[in-house]
C-alpha positions in Angstrom: 80.5 82.5 104.7 83.4 82.1 107.1 85.7 84.5 109.0 87.2 85.7 112.2 85.8 88.2 114.6 88.1 90.1 116.9 87.0 92.4 119.7 89.5 94.9 121.3 89.6 98.3 122.9 93.2 98.7 121.8 92.5 100.9 118.8 93.3 104.3 117.5 92.0 106.4 114.7 92.4 109.7 112.8 90.0 111.4 110.4 91.0 114.0 107.8 88.5 116.1 105.8 89.3 117.8 102.5 86.5 120.4 102.1 87.7 121.4 98.6 87.1 117.9 97.2 84.3 117.1 99.7 86.0 113.9 100.8 86.5 112.5 104.3 89.2 109.8 105.0 89.2 107.8 108.2 92.1 105.5 109.2 91.6 103.1 112.1 94.3 100.7 113.4 95.0 98.2 116.1 97.0 97.8 118.2 97.0 101.5 119.0 100.7 101.6 119.5 102.3 98.8 117.4 105.4 97.1 118.8 108.0 94.9 117.1 106.4 91.6 116.2 102.8 92.9 116.3 100.7 92.4 113.2 98.7 95.7 112.8 95.2 95.7 111.3 94.2 98.8 109.3 90.8 99.9 108.2 90.5 102.8 105.7 87.1 104.5 105.1 86.3 107.0 102.4 83.1 109.0 102.2 81.6 111.9 100.4 78.3 113.7 100.8 77.1 112.3 97.5 78.3 108.7 97.9 78.0 105.9 100.4 80.9 105.2 102.7 83.4 102.8 101.4 85.6 100.7 103.8 88.7 98.7 103.1 90.4 96.3 105.6 
């Protein structure tokens, strides 16, 4: 297995919960305030009380 590991404290996130459907959506991105020419990295996590958390990068 090969890959890259990046470490930063320049991140931001928001979490939205939909109680009716019992779903929580979390979006995390870096850089926290993207500027022209930056390549943002996004991570989307979905979770429910009955299912394991799913993450997509």
